[in-house]
Backbone as CSV, one residue per row, in Angstrom:
resi,resn,N_x,N_y,N_z,CA_x,CA_y,CA_z,C_x,C_y,C_z
1,MET,-12.665,-28.216,15.371,-13.500,-27.165,15.883,-13.043,-25.816,15.306
2,ILE,-13.945,-24.820,15.341,-13.638,-23.500,14.930,-13.739,-22.563,16.126
3,ARG,-12.885,-21.568,16.167,-12.834,-20.691,17.345,-13.098,-19.255,16.935
4,LEU,-13.769,-18.505,17.829,-13.935,-17.070,17.683,-13.226,-16.394,18.842
5,HIS,-12.377,-15.396,18.523,-11.725,-14.602,19.546,-12.265,-13.191,19.499
6,PHE,-12.496,-12.635,20.684,-13.087,-11.292,20.796,-12.262,-10.518,21.828
7,PRO,-11.118,-9.902,21.411,-10.383,-9.073,22.344,-11.200,-7.826,22.730
8,LEU,-11.305,-7.566,24.016,-12.211,-6.560,24.518,-11.457,-5.336,25.134
9,ARG,-11.999,-4.179,24.757,-11.640,-2.948,25.454,-12.865,-2.412,26.188
10,ARG,-12.652,-1.980,27.398,-13.758,-1.512,28.202,-14.208,-0.101,27.791
11,LEU,-15.416,0.246,28.128,-15.838,1.613,28.000,-14.967,2.511,28.854
12,THR,-14.675,3.713,28.350,-13.672,4.556,29.052,-14.128,4.936,30.427
13,ARG,-15.442,4.925,30.672,-15.909,5.356,32.026,-15.738,4.277,33.076
14,LEU,-15.356,3.053,32.644,-15.281,1.943,33.571,-13.811,1.634,33.985
15,PRO,-13.493,1.557,35.238,-12.179,0.977,35.645,-12.149,-0.509,35.224
16,ARG,-10.931,-0.997,35.044,-10.803,-2.359,34.580,-11.466,-3.364,35.557
17,ALA,-11.332,-3.112,36.828,-11.889,-4.041,37.842,-13.409,-4.099,37.675
18,ASP,-14.061,-2.951,37.462,-15.525,-2.972,37.284,-15.892,-3.637,35.991
19,PHE,-15.177,-3.381,34.948,-15.414,-4.007,33.658,-15.301,-5.559,33.809
20,GLN,-14.247,-6.021,34.395,-14.040,-7.481,34.518,-15.080,-8.125,35.448
21,ASN,-15.483,-7.376,36.443,-16.489,-7.922,37.349,-17.842,-8.113,36.628
22,TYR,-18.210,-7.098,35.851,-19.510,-7.193,35.119,-19.407,-8.321,34.080
23,TRP,-18.275,-8.392,33.386,-18.070,-9.417,32.388,-18.212,-10.804,32.979
24,ARG,-17.635,-10.985,34.194,-17.595,-12.280,34.848,-18.948,-12.614,35.464
25,GLU,-19.515,-11.672,36.188,-20.698,-11.961,37.020,-21.987,-11.796,36.310
26,GLN,-22.040,-10.961,35.256,-23.311,-10.702,34.551,-23.286,-11.304,33.131
27,HIS,-22.254,-10.880,32.337,-22.287,-11.286,30.939,-21.950,-12.758,30.755
28,GLY,-20.971,-13.257,31.531,-20.613,-14.651,31.357,-21.806,-15.609,31.573
29,PRO,-22.532,-15.458,32.672,-23.717,-16.335,32.861,-24.768,-16.099,31.755
30,LEU,-24.888,-14.885,31.210,-25.821,-14.655,30.149,-25.448,-15.467,28.917
31,VAL,-24.145,-15.446,28.560,-23.716,-16.251,27.394,-24.016,-17.720,27.657
32,ALA,-23.708,-18.183,28.831,-23.953,-19.600,29.170,-25.416,-19.974,29.042
33,SER,-26.296,-19.012,29.357,-27.748,-19.310,29.335,-28.281,-19.448,27.924
34,VAL,-27.602,-18.872,26.914,-28.117,-18.987,25.525,-27.151,-19.842,24.659
35,ALA,-26.212,-20.536,25.292,-25.214,-21.304,24.553,-25.823,-22.339,23.634
36,ARG,-26.834,-23.030,24.117,-27.428,-24.088,23.259,-28.111,-23.456,22.046
37,SER,-28.795,-22.349,22.224,-29.402,-21.674,21.096,-28.372,-21.249,20.032
38,LEU,-27.195,-20.900,20.506,-26.136,-20.443,19.575,-25.167,-21.575,19.194
39,ARG,-25.400,-22.768,19.767,-24.561,-23.964,19.468,-23.114,-23.780,19.941
40,ILE,-22.902,-22.983,20.948,-21.565,-22.796,21.492,-21.166,-24.023,22.272
41,ARG,-19.970,-24.553,22.045,-19.500,-25.742,22.749,-18.549,-25.423,23.897
42,ARG,-17.872,-24.280,23.806,-16.937,-23.898,24.866,-16.849,-22.352,24.904
43,TYR,-16.782,-21.836,26.075,-16.673,-20.372,26.269,-15.718,-20.062,27.444
44,VAL,-14.673,-19.300,27.118,-13.672,-18.962,28.116,-13.420,-17.468,28.087
45,GLN,-13.381,-16.896,29.271,-12.959,-15.500,29.443,-11.472,-15.484,29.896
46,SER,-10.641,-14.708,29.234,-9.257,-14.516,29.680,-9.124,-13.069,30.144
47,HIS,-8.953,-12.915,31.481,-8.920,-11.591,32.067,-7.497,-11.096,32.192
48,THR,-7.209,-9.980,31.583,-5.892,-9.338,31.664,-5.594,-8.918,33.127
49,PHE,-4.352,-9.084,33.505,-3.971,-8.557,34.823,-2.549,-8.006,34.741
50,ASP,-2.192,-7.155,35.653,-0.858,-6.545,35.675,0.091,-7.427,36.490
51,ASP,1.283,-7.625,35.930,2.306,-8.440,36.599,3.654,-7.840,36.228
52,PRO,4.368,-7.210,37.174,5.669,-6.628,36.849,6.637,-7.652,36.289
53,LEU,6.523,-8.900,36.635,7.416,-9.931,36.158,7.397,-10.002,34.625
54,LEU,6.192,-9.708,34.050,5.987,-9.911,32.634,5.967,-8.642,31.835
55,ASP,6.164,-7.507,32.499,6.149,-6.225,31.766,7.229,-6.203,30.641
56,GLY,8.327,-6.872,30.941,9.429,-6.852,29.936,9.068,-7.507,28.614
57,LEU,8.160,-8.433,28.584,7.729,-9.090,27.342,7.248,-8.041,26.345
58,ARG,6.471,-7.069,26.821,5.989,-6.030,25.913,7.021,-4.932,25.678
59,ALA,7.766,-4.607,26.756,8.764,-3.520,26.619,9.819,-3.864,25.612
60,LEU,10.224,-5.126,25.531,11.264,-5.550,24.563,10.797,-5.551,23.137
61,ARG,9.515,-5.550,22.962,8.910,-5.505,21.575,8.450,-4.062,21.345
62,THR,9.392,-3.288,20.864,9.240,-1.837,20.831,7.998,-1.389,20.058
63,GLY,7.263,-0.510,20.686,6.082,0.094,20.025,4.777,-0.625,20.201
64,MET,4.724,-1.704,20.938,3.469,-2.433,21.077,2.409,-1.552,21.723
65,HIS,1.155,-1.750,21.232,0.065,-0.976,21.816,-0.363,-1.588,23.158
66,GLU,-1.227,-0.856,23.844,-1.636,-1.277,25.184,-2.404,-2.586,25.140
67,PRO,-2.307,-3.381,26.183,-3.091,-4.632,26.231,-4.582,-4.379,26.188
68,PHE,-5.300,-5.382,25.709,-6.766,-5.371,25.858,-7.080,-5.691,27.325
69,ASP,-8.353,-5.521,27.667,-8.766,-5.817,29.020,-9.140,-7.267,29.193
70,GLY,-9.131,-7.979,28.100,-9.426,-9.419,28.166,-9.788,-9.935,26.774
71,ILE,-9.958,-11.232,26.681,-10.344,-11.881,25.419,-11.445,-12.904,25.733
72,ALA,-12.536,-12.760,25.002,-13.577,-13.816,25.027,-13.291,-14.804,23.898
73,SER,-13.261,-16.084,24.239,-13.019,-17.162,23.214,-14.177,-18.121,23.243
74,LEU,-14.670,-18.417,22.063,-15.780,-19.340,21.903,-15.463,-20.403,20.857
75,TRP,-15.969,-21.605,21.076,-15.725,-22.753,20.170,-17.017,-23.250,19.630
76,TRP,-16.998,-23.673,18.349,-18.088,-24.418,17.740,-17.533,-25.682,17.108
77,ASP,-18.388,-26.680,16.920,-17.937,-27.922,16.326,-17.472,-27.707,14.877
78,SER,-18.103,-26.792,14.167,-17.770,-26.617,12.739,-18.270,-25.232,12.314
79,ARG,-17.842,-24.851,11.155,-18.347,-23.565,10.561,-19.841,-23.660,10.339
80,GLU,-20.330,-24.849,9.938,-21.761,-25.034,9.677,-22.532,-24.811,10.926
81,ASP,-22.033,-25.350,12.060,-22.699,-25.119,13.318,-22.707,-23.662,13.735
82,LEU,-21.613,-22.996,13.480,-21.560,-21.537,13.783,-22.607,-20.794,12.982
83,VAL,-22.674,-21.083,11.693,-23.676,-20.379,10.858,-25.112,-20.699,11.316
84,ALA,-25.375,-21.946,11.623,-26.689,-22.346,12.118,-26.971,-21.635,13.450
85,GLY,-25.939,-21.444,14.274,-26.065,-20.769,15.535,-26.197,-19.257,15.449
86,MET,-26.144,-18.753,14.195,-26.290,-17.327,14.004,-27.603,-16.981,13.254
87,THR,-28.189,-17.990,12.572,-29.215,-17.629,11.591,-30.652,-18.104,11.977
88,SER,-30.792,-19.010,12.912,-32.147,-19.394,13.277,-32.835,-18.257,14.026
89,ASP,-34.143,-18.277,14.105,-34.855,-17.231,14.824,-34.485,-17.191,16.290
90,GLU,-34.347,-18.365,16.891,-33.935,-18.448,18.288,-32.552,-17.856,18.501
91,ALA,-31.645,-18.182,17.554,-30.271,-17.696,17.650,-30.240,-16.185,17.449
92,ARG,-31.025,-15.663,16.558,-31.050,-14.191,16.325,-31.506,-13.475,17.583
93,ARG,-32.499,-14.012,18.261,-32.967,-13.386,19.520,-31.894,-13.433,20.579
94,ALA,-31.195,-14.615,20.690,-30.137,-14.726,21.658,-29.000,-13.742,21.325
95,GLY,-28.620,-13.660,20.053,-27.542,-12.797,19.643,-27.843,-11.318,19.933
96,ALA,-29.120,-10.933,19.726,-29.503,-9.569,19.991,-29.455,-9.248,21.488
97,GLN,-29.791,-10.234,22.321,-29.703,-10.104,23.767,-28.237,-9.897,24.209
98,LEU,-27.326,-10.672,23.614,-25.939,-10.522,23.986,-25.369,-9.178,23.541
99,LEU,-25.723,-8.734,22.320,-25.214,-7.477,21.837,-25.701,-6.318,22.694
100,GLU,-26.950,-6.369,23.102,-27.478,-5.331,23.958,-26.701,-5.256,25.273
101,ASP,-26.368,-6.425,25.839,-25.622,-6.389,27.069,-24.176,-5.983,26.854
102,GLU,-23.558,-6.346,25.744,-22.179,-5.959,25.436,-22.061,-4.435,25.435
103,ARG,-23.036,-3.739,24.974,-22.972,-2.285,24.884,-22.948,-1.624,26.249
104,ARG,-23.247,-2.358,27.284,-23.237,-1.814,28.641,-21.813,-1.697,29.214
105,PHE,-20.872,-2.469,28.618,-19.497,-2.471,29.250,-18.327,-2.561,28.278
106,ILE,-18.599,-2.908,26.966,-17.536,-3.065,26.011,-17.536,-1.875,25.030
107,ASP,-16.370,-1.362,24.732,-16.177,-0.355,23.701,-16.085,-1.113,22.360
108,LEU,-17.203,-1.363,21.745,-17.266,-2.236,20.582,-16.465,-1.724,19.396
109,PRO,-16.454,-0.420,19.083,-15.639,0.017,17.909,-14.159,-0.168,18.092
110,ARG,-13.684,-0.453,19.308,-12.292,-0.683,19.566,-11.958,-2.139,19.949
111,SER,-12.966,-3.040,19.698,-12.833,-4.429,20.094,-13.024,-5.356,18.876
112,PRO,-11.946,-5.864,18.307,-12.071,-6.691,17.085,-12.536,-8.062,17.448
113,LEU,-13.060,-8.789,16.463,-13.423,-10.204,16.661,-13.139,-10.926,15.380
114,PHE,-12.694,-12.222,15.506,-12.304,-12.936,14.291,-12.360,-14.426,14.581
115,LEU,-12.618,-15.124,13.489,-12.630,-16.609,13.504,-11.242,-17.133,13.173
116,GLY,-10.885,-18.209,13.817,-9.530,-18.827,13.530,-9.548,-20.308,13.656
117,GLN,-8.478,-20.888,13.121,-8.233,-22.316,13.197,-7.103,-22.559,14.171
118,GLU,-7.350,-23.423,15.172,-6.392,-23.692,16.195,-5.338,-24.682,15.723
119,ILE,-4.067,-24.360,16.024,-2.939,-25.242,15.720,-2.169,-25.463,17.014
120,ALA,-2.268,-26.684,17.549,-1.593,-27.025,18.811,-0.141,-27.327,18.544
121,GLN,0.746,-26.527,19.124,2.203,-26.684,18.937,2.876,-27.500,20.042
122,ILE,2.465,-27.291,21.277,2.990,-27.995,22.429,1.872,-28.522,23.294
123,ASN,1.910,-29.816,23.589,0.915,-30.484,24.443,-0.489,-30.296,23.886
124,PRO,-0.809,-30.967,22.746,-2.172,-30.877,22.185,-3.145,-31.747,23.023
125,MET,-3.323,-31.356,24.289,-4.117,-32.105,25.199,-5.528,-31.469,25.282
126,GLY,-6.383,-32.087,26.100,-7.723,-31.574,26.291,-7.710,-30.123,26.784
127,GLU,-8.700,-29.377,26.362,-8.759,-27.952,26.690,-8.728,-27.693,28.198
128,ASN,-9.259,-28.591,28.966,-9.353,-28.370,30.420,-8.145,-28.897,31.201
129,SER,-7.165,-29.440,30.457,-6.020,-30.057,31.142,-5.187,-29.035,31.914
130,ILE,-5.039,-27.845,31.301,-4.359,-26.711,32.034,-5.224,-25.514,31.860
131,VAL,-5.635,-24.949,32.968,-6.468,-23.710,32.954,-5.841,-22.755,33.941
132,ALA,-5.621,-21.525,33.497,-5.011,-20.518,34.367,-6.061,-19.865,35.240
133,TRP,-6.585,-20.673,36.141,-7.638,-20.157,37.038,-7.124,-19.000,37.919
134,PRO,-7.948,-18.080,38.346,-7.459,-16.902,39.072,-6.658,-17.222,40.322
135,ASN,-6.939,-18.283,41.041,-6.222,-18.562,42.274,-5.103,-19.555,42.113
136,SER,-4.766,-19.907,40.877,-3.706,-20.873,40.631,-2.370,-20.133,40.267
137,SER,-1.259,-20.879,40.192,0.004,-20.275,39.803,0.119,-20.278,38.274
138,TRP,-0.820,-20.913,37.563,-0.786,-20.884,36.112,-1.155,-19.503,35.581
139,ILE,-0.448,-19.065,34.513,-0.825,-17.884,33.789,-0.909,-18.226,32.312
140,LYS,-1.688,-17.486,31.578,-1.733,-17.644,30.130,-1.316,-16.341,29.502
141,ILE,-0.269,-16.417,28.656,0.205,-15.285,27.888,-0.611,-15.226,26.588
142,CYS,-1.185,-14.059,26.349,-1.935,-13.848,25.100,-1.125,-12.907,24.216
143,TYR,-0.955,-13.243,22.954,-0.119,-12.461,22.064,-0.883,-12.296,20.733
144,LEU,-1.547,-11.130,20.581,-2.242,-10.796,19.328,-1.261,-10.183,18.358
145,LEU,-1.175,-10.739,17.152,-0.089,-10.295,16.261,-0.597,-9.955,14.881
146,GLN,0.189,-9.072,14.226,-0.035,-8.657,12.854,1.284,-8.848,12.085
147,PRO,1.226,-9.139,10.755,2.441,-9.340,9.989,3.198,-8.058,9.746
148,LYS,4.486,-8.199,9.447,5.280,-7.045,9.072,4.755,-6.401,7.804
149,PRO,4.963,-5.092,7.610,4.548,-4.429,6.361,5.105,-5.156,5.140
150,GLY,4.235,-5.337,4.171,4.644,-6.008,2.941,4.550,-7.516,2.966
151,MET,4.225,-8.043,4.148,4.113,-9.510,4.293,2.632,-9.891,4.265
152,THR,2.252,-10.850,3.479,0.848,-11.264,3.444,0.515,-12.041,4.710
153,GLN,-0.783,-12.124,4.989,-1.207,-12.884,6.194,-0.852,-14.362,5.994
154,ALA,-0.991,-14.885,4.769,-0.649,-16.284,4.503,0.822,-16.546,4.747
155,ALA,1.682,-15.635,4.343,3.123,-15.837,4.592,3.439,-15.741,6.052
156,CYS,2.782,-14.836,6.750,2.946,-14.716,8.193,2.570,-16.000,8.873
157,HIS,1.423,-16.562,8.516,0.934,-17.799,9.103,1.946,-18.937,8.875
158,LYS,2.496,-18.997,7.648,3.436,-20.083,7.338,4.714,-19.962,8.188
159,THR,5.269,-18.769,8.278,6.459,-18.565,9.086,6.174,-18.829,10.556
160,TRP,5.096,-18.365,11.025,4.694,-18.500,12.436,4.543,-20.005,12.764
161,ASN,3.855,-20.705,11.927,3.555,-22.101,12.201,4.802,-23.012,11.983
162,MET,5.371,-22.945,10.805,6.397,-23.908,10.400,7.795,-23.594,10.981
163,GLU,8.119,-22.306,11.108,9.480,-21.959,11.547,9.506,-21.474,12.987
164,HIS,8.655,-20.502,13.344,8.676,-20.015,14.703,8.140,-21.108,15.671
165,GLY,7.112,-21.835,15.252,6.594,-22.913,16.093,7.655,-23.943,16.362
166,TYR,8.413,-24.299,15.342,9.516,-25.263,15.514,10.534,-24.728,16.513
167,LEU,10.921,-23.460,16.385,11.882,-22.870,17.288,11.411,-22.961,18.714
168,ILE,10.123,-22.659,18.983,9.638,-22.731,20.328,9.595,-24.160,20.839
169,ARG,9.171,-25.073,20.017,9.156,-26.495,20.428,10.587,-26.957,20.797
170,ARG,11.540,-26.510,19.995,12.929,-26.923,20.218,13.442,-26.467,21.593
171,HIS,12.971,-25.295,22.070,13.445,-24.733,23.317,12.408,-24.791,24.438
172,SER,11.350,-25.550,24.216,10.218,-25.510,25.142,10.583,-26.033,26.529
173,GLN,11.480,-27.027,26.612,11.827,-27.543,27.947,12.552,-26.492,28.787
174,ALA,13.528,-25.827,28.169,14.267,-24.792,28.914,13.407,-23.598,29.273
175,THR,12.473,-23.250,28.405,11.620,-22.108,28.624,10.349,-22.439,29.384
176,ARG,10.141,-23.692,29.623,9.068,-24.184,30.517,7.652,-23.924,29.976
177,PHE,7.520,-24.002,28.660,6.173,-23.924,28.091,5.393,-25.197,28.528
178,ALA,4.251,-24.964,29.149,3.382,-26.116,29.499,2.441,-26.438,28.362
179,ARG,2.031,-25.441,27.595,1.152,-25.608,26.487,1.268,-24.390,25.575
180,TYR,1.137,-24.605,24.244,1.335,-23.506,23.305,0.423,-23.729,22.116
181,ILE,-0.510,-22.785,21.888,-1.477,-22.862,20.826,-1.421,-21.624,19.966
182,GLN,-1.415,-21.876,18.664,-1.557,-20.771,17.696,-2.974,-20.851,17.143
183,THR,-3.660,-19.694,17.046,-4.919,-19.622,16.305,-4.730,-18.704,15.146
184,HIS,-4.831,-19.234,13.940,-4.621,-18.489,12.680,-5.958,-17.956,12.194
185,THR,-6.073,-16.654,12.000,-7.303,-16.046,11.516,-7.638,-16.598,10.142
186,LEU,-8.887,-17.014,9.960,-9.326,-17.579,8.703,-9.666,-16.477,7.706
187,ASP,-9.379,-16.763,6.439,-9.801,-15.912,5.305,-11.227,-16.336,4.978
188,ASP,-12.184,-15.702,5.641,-13.547,-16.178,5.566,-14.458,-14.965,5.616
189,GLU,-15.475,-14.979,4.749,-16.387,-13.831,4.679,-17.160,-13.659,5.987
190,LEU,-17.238,-14.724,6.798,-17.910,-14.548,8.077,-17.190,-13.568,8.972
191,ASN,-15.891,-13.398,8.787,-15.164,-12.411,9.637,-15.702,-11.010,9.376
192,ASP,-15.934,-10.694,8.108,-16.496,-9.379,7.748,-17.879,-9.181,8.387
193,ALA,-18.691,-10.211,8.306,-20.035,-10.133,8.819,-20.047,-9.943,10.347
194,LEU,-19.152,-10.658,11.015,-19.026,-10.572,12.476,-18.563,-9.174,12.876
195,ARG,-17.571,-8.646,12.158,-17.040,-7.347,12.464,-18.102,-6.254,12.243
196,GLN,-18.855,-6.379,11.154,-19.902,-5.374,10.856,-21.005,-5.418,11.899
197,SER,-21.270,-6.553,12.461,-22.338,-6.686,13.492,-22.036,-5.845,14.697
198,ARG,-20.775,-5.530,14.942,-20.416,-4.738,16.115,-19.542,-3.520,15.755
199,LEU,-19.461,-3.244,14.432,-18.739,-2.073,13.959,-17.327,-2.040,14.529
200,GLY,-16.694,-3.226,14.597,-15.393,-3.315,15.187,-14.274,-3.060,14.239
201,PRO,-13.046,-2.932,14.746,-11.861,-2.671,13.878,-11.431,-3.939,13.153
202,PRO,-10.490,-3.833,12.232,-9.975,-5.003,11.547,-9.393,-6.052,12.492
203,SER,-9.452,-7.311,12.084,-8.976,-8.404,12.939,-7.461,-8.477,12.941
204,TYR,-6.918,-9.281,13.850,-5.502,-9.560,13.889,-5.221,-10.794,12.966
205,ALA,-3.928,-11.012,12.689,-3.569,-12.194,11.903,-3.756,-13.445,12.723
206,GLY,-3.734,-13.322,14.054,-3.955,-14.479,14.885,-3.586,-14.187,16.331
207,LEU,-3.694,-15.243,17.086,-3.437,-15.177,18.568,-2.604,-16.355,18.978
208,THR,-1.545,-16.048,19.729,-0.763,-17.051,20.402,-1.255,-17.143,21.858
209,GLU,-1.442,-18.357,22.355,-1.725,-18.583,23.758,-0.669,-19.537,24.299
210,ALA,-0.038,-19.149,25.384,1.016,-19.970,25.980,0.803,-20.007,27.489
211,TRP,0.805,-21.230,28.041,0.586,-21.441,29.484,1.883,-21.754,30.175
212,PHE,2.077,-21.092,31.355,3.262,-21.294,32.185,2.862,-21.340,33.629
213,ASP,3.666,-21.980,34.414,3.629,-21.798,35.876,4.460,-20.555,36.184
214,ARG,3.885,-19.598,36.861,4.565,-18.355,37.129,5.893,-18.572,37.866
215,HIS,5.948,-19.543,38.745,7.191,-19.849,39.457,8.320,-20.185,38.497
216,ASP,7.981,-20.891,37.411,9.004,-21.254,36.422,9.524,-19.984,35.732
217,LEU,8.636,-19.079,35.344,9.060,-17.863,34.656,9.913,-17.005,35.621
218,GLN,9.508,-16.943,36.847,10.272,-16.152,37.828,11.710,-16.684,37.934
219,ALA,11.869,-17.983,37.961,13.197,-18.544,38.006,14.004,-18.260,36.749
220,ILE,13.363,-18.320,35.604,14.039,-18.047,34.344,14.502,-16.598,34.257
221,PHE,13.549,-15.653,34.506,13.873,-14.234,34.312,14.800,-13.689,35.401
222,SER,14.932,-14.406,36.501,15.840,-13.947,37.550,17.329,-14.283,37.217
223,ASP,17.507,-15.065,36.188,18.871,-15.462,35.786,19.031,-15.243,34.267
224,PRO,19.438,-14.040,33.840,19.565,-13.734,32.424,20.513,-14.634,31.670
225,ALA,21.383,-15.335,32.386,22.317,-16.202,31.699,21.788,-17.614,31.548
226,SER,20.608,-17.909,32.100,20.071,-19.233,32.032,19.703,-19.644,30.602
227,GLU,19.618,-20.942,30.415,19.218,-21.466,29.105,17.824,-20.984,28.700
228,GLY,16.935,-20.936,29.727,15.592,-20.457,29.439,15.512,-19.030,28.980
229,ALA,16.321,-18.140,29.652,16.339,-16.734,29.262,16.946,-16.560,27.864
230,ARG,17.933,-17.371,27.531,18.524,-17.323,26.182,17.439,-17.779,25.172
231,GLY,16.661,-18.775,25.533,15.586,-19.201,24.638,14.587,-18.105,24.342
232,PHE,14.181,-17.389,25.387,13.213,-16.270,25.168,13.835,-15.211,24.301
233,GLY,15.154,-15.008,24.413,15.843,-14.070,23.525,15.828,-14.500,22.105
234,LEU,15.951,-15.770,21.852,15.879,-16.303,20.492,14.450,-16.141,19.892
235,PHE,13.446,-16.324,20.743,12.072,-16.121,20.277,11.869,-14.690,19.825
236,LEU,12.344,-13.737,20.622,12.191,-12.336,20.301,12.853,-11.983,18.963
237,GLU,14.070,-12.431,18.755,14.799,-12.152,17.520,14.074,-12.723,16.344
238,ASP,13.524,-13.927,16.485,12.790,-14.570,15.394,11.469,-13.848,15.089
239,GLU,10.819,-13.351,16.084,9.548,-12.632,15.837,9.751,-11.412,14.936
240,LYS,10.919,-10.828,15.022,11.205,-9.596,14.240,11.140,-9.863,12.739
241,ARG,11.212,-11.150,12.332,11.215,-11.494,10.919,9.809,-11.374,10.351
242,PHE,8.757,-11.551,11.195,7.407,-11.665,10.622,6.347,-10.926,11.372
243,ILE,6.613,-10.358,12.548,5.599,-9.656,13.331,5.853,-8.167,13.330
244,ASP,4.815,-7.385,13.127,4.855,-5.932,13.240,4.478,-5.601,14.703
245,PHE,5.498,-5.312,15.532,5.256,-5.057,16.943,4.328,-3.894,17.163
246,THR,4.396,-2.842,16.285,3.597,-1.637,16.527,2.127,-1.870,16.319
247,ARG,1.738,-3.010,15.723,0.290,-3.337,15.568,-0.082,-4.602,16.321
248,SER,0.746,-4.947,17.302,0.553,-6.191,18.018,0.642,-5.890,19.529
249,THR,0.255,-6.869,20.343,0.321,-6.685,21.798,0.413,-8.054,22.479
250,VAL,0.993,-8.043,23.710,1.087,-9.242,24.493,0.831,-8.909,25.945
251,PHE,0.148,-9.836,26.635,-0.218,-9.558,28.034,-0.574,-10.852,28.732
252,PRO,-0.429,-10.877,30.064,-0.794,-12.062,30.871,-2.298,-12.068,31.178
253,SER,-2.830,-13.232,31.396,-4.276,-13.326,31.686,-4.504,-14.498,32.622
254,LYS,-5.668,-14.446,33.275,-6.232,-15.558,34.031,-7.575,-15.955,33.349
255,GLU,-7.860,-17.260,33.422,-9.036,-17.817,32.667,-10.139,-18.120,33.601
256,ILE,-11.363,-17.986,33.032,-12.574,-18.485,33.681,-13.339,-19.222,32.597
257,VAL,-13.591,-20.538,32.886,-14.290,-21.382,31.918,-15.786,-21.421,32.272
258,PHE,-16.628,-20.982,31.350,-18.086,-20.971,31.599,-18.772,-22.139,30.941
259,ILE,-18.260,-22.583,29.794,-18.888,-23.729,29.088,-17.730,-24.605,28.597
260,ALA,-17.889,-25.879,28.802,-16.817,-26.825,28.391,-17.428,-28.115,27.794
261,GLU,-18.461,-27.981,27.008,-19.100,-29.152,26.413,-18.217,-29.668,25.293
262,GLY,-17.913,-30.957,25.303,-17.190,-31.578,24.193,-15.713,-31.228,24.173
263,THR,-15.211,-30.575,25.221,-13.792,-30.247,25.266,-13.268,-30.650,26.661
264,SER,-12.780,-31.857,26.741,-12.356,-32.400,28.044,-11.053,-31.792,28.518
């Protein structure tokens, strides 16, 4: 499958709560209503929330920019299905309807969007096996990253996947990762077309998604000498080799699944 990620910033006139309420109650059902026209197989909203327990993740990565207000993620069976879902007359009408609604609550020039290929690093299980629903103890950490200056995106992807991914898998039991997914941004002309459709900023090199039970993280972070805390320290030091923190951000989120066709 191919994925599209759309990190969102709200219009400045909207408080985050109002933005997320409109996104969840109005825009989410609208996307679901035109999903078949656009050939969307899965659609998930990840809503950013504040959690003092996790503030240190960003503080330790000096210079990170502010979190987004959320990320919209959409899945298609293939690139061909995505193109077909953008170019038919029915799809064009549906896309125009969504764009019109997006302008009511999203600051589009500050909201990038990009296509990526998913690489499951820990627990490559069905998409619905772990969901960070709002009323659950599960949380999903979202980490949008850019490569260090002078490093190509391809080199960043290789280090991230082959070396950093291995490091996290090696320490995943102590750090209590329940699931860990990397989405690597594709070098694809469609990304330029998607960005131009909303006049958005350049895309990120990719997105890390990591699922945890908050109780596990609380136990780890309350004991800096624990094996889990040492593991998170190793992750941070390794990230410095390939991530430009000043162009990246990390934040906790809760998920709302609107469409789950073909993703058990």
